[in-house]
C-alpha positions as CSV (number, residue, x, y, z in Angstrom):
1,X,16.7,101.3,-30.5
2,X,13.3,101.1,-28.8
3,X,13.8,100.4,-25.0
4,X,12.1,97.4,-23.8
5,X,11.9,97.9,-20.0
6,X,8.0,98.0,-20.2
7,X,7.4,95.0,-22.2
8,X,9.9,93.4,-19.6
9,X,7.9,94.4,-16.7
10,X,4.7,93.5,-18.5
11,X,5.8,90.0,-18.9
12,X,6.1,89.3,-15.2
13,X,3.3,88.4,-12.8
14,X,2.2,91.7,-11.4
15,X,3.0,91.1,-7.7
16,X,5.9,90.0,-9.5
17,X,5.5,86.8,-7.9
18,X,7.2,88.1,-4.8
19,X,6.4,88.2,-1.5
20,X,8.0,91.2,0.4
21,X,9.6,90.7,3.8
22,X,10.4,94.2,5.4
23,X,13.1,94.2,8.7
24,X,14.1,97.3,10.8
25,X,16.8,99.4,10.4
26,X,20.3,97.9,11.6
27,X,23.8,98.7,12.7
28,X,26.5,96.2,12.0
29,X,30.0,96.9,13.1
30,X,31.2,93.1,13.3
31,X,33.8,92.6,10.6
32,X,33.8,88.7,11.1
33,X,30.0,88.8,10.0
34,X,29.5,86.7,6.8
35,X,26.3,86.0,5.1
36,X,25.3,83.1,2.6
37,X,22.1,83.7,1.2
38,X,19.3,81.2,0.0
39,X,16.2,81.5,-2.2
40,X,15.7,85.1,-1.8
41,X,17.2,88.7,-2.5
42,X,18.0,91.5,0.0
43,X,17.9,95.2,-1.1
44,X,19.8,97.5,1.3
45,X,20.3,101.3,1.0
46,X,23.0,103.0,3.5
47,X,21.3,105.8,5.1
48,X,24.4,107.0,7.2
49,X,27.7,106.3,8.1
50,X,30.3,104.0,6.1
51,X,30.4,100.7,5.7
52,X,32.6,97.9,3.9
53,X,31.6,94.9,1.5
54,X,33.6,92.0,0.2
55,X,32.2,89.7,-2.3
56,X,33.6,87.7,-5.3
57,X,37.1,88.8,-4.6
58,X,36.2,92.6,-4.5
59,X,36.1,95.2,-1.8
60,X,33.7,98.1,-1.8
61,X,33.4,101.0,0.4
62,X,29.7,102.6,1.0
63,X,28.2,105.6,2.1
64,X,24.7,107.3,2.5
65,X,22.5,106.7,-0.8
66,X,24.7,103.6,-1.8
67,X,23.2,100.4,-2.2
68,X,24.0,96.7,-2.3
69,X,22.0,93.3,-2.8
70,X,22.2,90.2,-1.5
71,X,21.7,87.6,-4.2
72,X,20.8,83.7,-3.8
73,X,24.2,81.5,-3.6
74,X,27.0,84.1,-3.4
75,X,28.9,84.6,0.3
76,X,29.1,88.2,1.2
77,X,31.1,89.5,4.0
78,X,30.2,93.0,5.3
79,X,30.5,95.3,8.0
80,X,30.4,98.9,9.3
81,X,33.4,101.2,10.3
82,X,34.0,101.3,14.0
83,X,34.7,104.9,13.5
84,X,31.6,105.7,11.7
85,X,29.1,103.0,12.0
86,X,26.5,102.8,9.4
87,X,22.8,102.4,9.5
88,X,21.0,101.1,6.8
89,X,17.6,99.3,6.0
90,X,17.0,96.6,3.9
91,X,13.9,94.7,2.2
92,X,13.8,90.9,1.7
93,X,12.0,89.9,-1.5
94,X,11.1,86.5,-2.1
95,X,9.3,84.5,-5.0
96,X,10.4,83.3,-8.7
97,X,11.0,86.7,-10.1
98,X,12.6,88.6,-7.4
99,X,16.4,88.3,-8.9
100,X,14.9,89.1,-12.2
101,X,13.7,92.4,-10.6
102,X,17.0,93.4,-9.1
103,X,18.6,92.7,-12.6
104,X,16.5,95.5,-14.0
105,X,17.8,97.8,-11.1
106,X,21.3,96.9,-12.1
107,X,22.6,94.2,-9.4
108,X,24.1,91.0,-10.6
109,X,25.8,88.2,-8.8
110,X,29.4,89.6,-10.3
111,X,28.3,93.1,-9.0
112,X,26.0,93.5,-6.0
113,X,26.8,97.2,-5.4
114,X,25.5,100.4,-7.0
115,X,27.6,103.5,-5.8
116,X,27.2,105.9,-8.9
117,X,23.4,106.6,-8.4
118,X,22.4,109.9,-9.5
119,X,19.5,111.8,-7.3
120,X,20.5,109.8,-4.7
121,X,18.4,111.5,-2.1
122,X,15.5,110.8,-4.3
123,X,16.4,107.0,-4.1
124,X,16.5,107.2,-0.6
125,X,13.2,108.7,-0.3
126,X,11.4,106.0,-2.3
127,X,13.3,103.3,-0.5
128,X,12.3,104.5,2.8
129,X,8.5,105.3,1.5
130,X,8.2,101.7,0.3
131,X,9.9,100.3,3.7
132,X,7.9,102.4,6.1
133,X,4.9,101.4,4.6
134,X,5.8,97.7,4.3
135,X,6.6,97.9,8.1
136,X,3.1,98.4,8.7
137,X,2.2,95.1,7.4
138,X,-1.2,96.3,6.5
139,X,-0.6,97.5,3.1
140,X,-2.3,95.7,-0.1
141,X,0.1,93.5,-1.7
142,X,-0.9,95.3,-4.9
143,X,0.5,98.7,-3.2
144,X,3.9,96.9,-2.4
145,X,4.2,95.7,-5.9
146,X,3.5,99.2,-7.5
147,X,6.1,101.1,-5.0
148,X,8.6,98.2,-5.6
149,X,8.4,98.7,-9.5
150,X,8.2,102.4,-8.9
151,X,11.9,102.1,-7.6
152,X,12.9,99.6,-9.6
153,X,11.9,101.5,-12.6
154,X,13.7,104.6,-11.2
155,X,16.9,102.8,-10.9
156,X,16.9,101.5,-14.2
157,X,15.8,104.6,-15.8
158,X,18.9,106.2,-14.0
159,X,21.0,103.8,-16.0
160,X,19.6,104.4,-19.1
161,X,17.6,107.3,-20.3
162,X,15.9,106.8,-23.7
163,X,14.1,109.3,-26.0
164,X,10.7,108.4,-27.6
165,X,8.5,109.8,-30.0
166,X,4.8,110.4,-29.0
167,X,3.5,107.4,-30.9
168,X,6.0,105.1,-29.5
169,X,5.6,106.1,-25.9
170,X,1.6,105.9,-26.1
171,X,2.0,102.3,-27.7
172,X,4.3,101.1,-25.0
173,X,1.7,102.9,-22.5
174,X,-1.1,101.1,-24.1
175,X,0.8,97.9,-23.7
176,X,1.5,98.1,-20.1
177,X,-2.4,98.8,-19.9
178,X,-3.3,96.0,-21.5
179,X,-2.0,93.7,-18.7
180,X,-4.8,93.9,-16.1
181,X,-2.3,93.2,-13.1
182,X,-0.9,96.6,-14.1
183,X,-3.9,98.5,-13.6
184,X,-3.2,99.2,-10.0
185,X,0.1,101.2,-10.9
186,X,-0.4,104.8,-10.6
187,X,0.8,107.3,-13.2
188,X,4.0,108.3,-11.5
189,X,4.9,104.9,-11.5
190,X,4.1,104.2,-14.9
191,X,5.8,107.1,-16.2
192,X,9.2,105.9,-14.3
193,X,8.5,102.6,-15.7
194,X,8.4,104.1,-19.2
195,X,11.6,106.2,-18.4
196,X,9.7,109.7,-18.9
197,X,8.6,112.6,-17.0
198,X,4.9,112.5,-16.1
199,X,4.3,115.7,-18.4
200,X,6.0,114.0,-21.3
201,X,3.4,111.3,-21.0
202,X,0.4,113.4,-20.6
203,X,1.5,115.5,-23.6
204,X,2.0,112.2,-25.6
205,X,-1.3,110.9,-24.5
206,X,-3.2,114.0,-25.7
207,X,-1.4,114.2,-28.9
208,X,-2.2,110.6,-29.8
209,X,-5.5,109.7,-28.1
210,X,-6.9,112.9,-27.1
211,X,-7.0,112.0,-23.6
212,X,-5.0,112.4,-20.5
213,X,-3.0,109.1,-19.2
214,X,-5.2,109.4,-16.0
215,X,-8.5,109.2,-18.3
216,X,-6.9,106.1,-20.3
217,X,-6.0,104.4,-17.2
218,X,-9.5,105.1,-15.7
219,X,-11.2,103.6,-18.9
220,X,-9.0,100.4,-18.6
221,X,-9.7,100.1,-15.2
222,X,-13.5,100.3,-15.9
223,X,-13.5,97.9,-18.8
224,X,-11.8,95.6,-16.6
225,X,-14.2,95.6,-14.0
226,X,-17.4,95.4,-16.6
227,X,-15.4,92.2,-17.7
228,X,-15.4,91.0,-13.9
229,X,-19.3,92.1,-13.4
230,X,-20.5,89.7,-16.1
231,X,-17.9,86.9,-15.7
232,X,-18.7,86.6,-11.9
233,X,-22.8,87.5,-12.1
234,X,-23.5,86.0,-8.6
235,X,-20.6,87.3,-6.7
236,X,-21.7,90.2,-4.0
237,X,-20.4,93.5,-5.2
238,X,-18.4,93.9,-1.8
239,X,-16.3,90.8,-2.7
240,X,-15.9,91.5,-6.4
241,X,-14.5,95.0,-5.6
242,X,-11.3,93.2,-4.2
243,X,-10.6,91.9,-7.5
244,X,-10.5,94.9,-9.3
245,X,-8.1,97.9,-9.4
246,X,-10.5,99.7,-7.2
247,X,-10.1,97.4,-4.2
248,X,-13.2,98.9,-2.2
249,X,-16.8,98.7,-2.9
250,X,-17.2,102.6,-2.4
251,X,-14.4,103.5,-4.7
252,X,-15.6,101.2,-7.2
253,X,-19.3,102.4,-7.2
254,X,-18.4,106.1,-7.3
255,X,-15.9,105.7,-10.2
256,X,-18.1,103.5,-12.1
257,X,-21.3,106.0,-11.7
258,X,-18.9,108.6,-12.8
259,X,-17.7,107.1,-15.7
260,X,-21.0,105.1,-17.0
261,X,-23.4,107.3,-15.6
262,X,-25.1,104.0,-13.5
263,X,-24.0,101.7,-10.7
264,X,-22.2,98.3,-11.3
265,X,-25.4,96.6,-9.9
266,X,-27.4,98.3,-12.4
267,X,-24.8,97.4,-15.4
268,X,-25.3,93.7,-14.3
269,X,-29.1,94.0,-14.4
270,X,-29.2,95.8,-17.5
271,X,-26.7,93.2,-19.1
272,X,-28.7,90.4,-17.9
273,X,-32.2,91.5,-19.1
274,X,-30.3,92.2,-22.4
275,X,-29.0,88.6,-22.8
C-alpha cells in the first residue's frame, strides 16, 4: 500500500501553521511538579540522567535519547531522579497544526512517550541542531519549518519503513514540489519525508526524469520565481526575493542567471516587451 506521509505533509500549511518557541535546557528534580497544558505542544528529548513521568494512569522511566511530548488538555507529572537528575531540552510549538505534526512523530494523548527509537544518537543530533538554531532567534521561519519537518519525518520513518518503486517515489517527490511552500526544504529533508535514502531518491529521479533531485528542485524554484516576477511586476527585486525560496536578492540573481542565462530584471523586461 502506498505510503501517504508526503501527501499528509503537503496538505499542511508549509510553516505548518506553527510558531516555534524554544526554551533552555532544564533540570527537574521536584517530584511534586504537575503540568496541565493549554493550546500548544512541547517536544522534549532527554540528554542525560534518568526521569520519571506519570500520565493517564501510566508510569514511564526515561533515559538519554527517549522523548516525550506534552499535549493540550492532559495532566502530566514528571521529575528527575534525585540520584541521577535528568537534563533535557524542549521546544514549544504553537499553531493550528502543531498537534497533528506530533501525531506523525508517533505521539498521542494516550501515549506521550517514545522510548523505543532506533538511532537515538542521530535523533538527539537532529533535535539539538534545531534547538540551538532556534535559540539564536534569528533564523528564518522557513528554516525552522524545514528542520522541524526533517525531525518529524525521521521519527515517522523509524516507525514505518516502506519500499517504493522508482516511479512511485518520483511521483511523490514531484507532488511534494508541486506545493510552493515546500520548495525551501533541502534534499535531505525531502528524502527523509519520503522515507528513503538520498541516494535512492537520486537514482529514481535520474531513471524516471533523467535529472537529479537537486536539479528538479531548482527548476521548480525558478518556475515559482518566474510566476512571482510576472505577478508583481512593480515590486522591487530586493523585496520580492523574500517571497521566493532563495530569500536573498543575491542568491536569487545568481541562481536565475545560471539557469536562465539572464537576470530576473531582464526576464521581467523581456516579458513586458513581448506582452
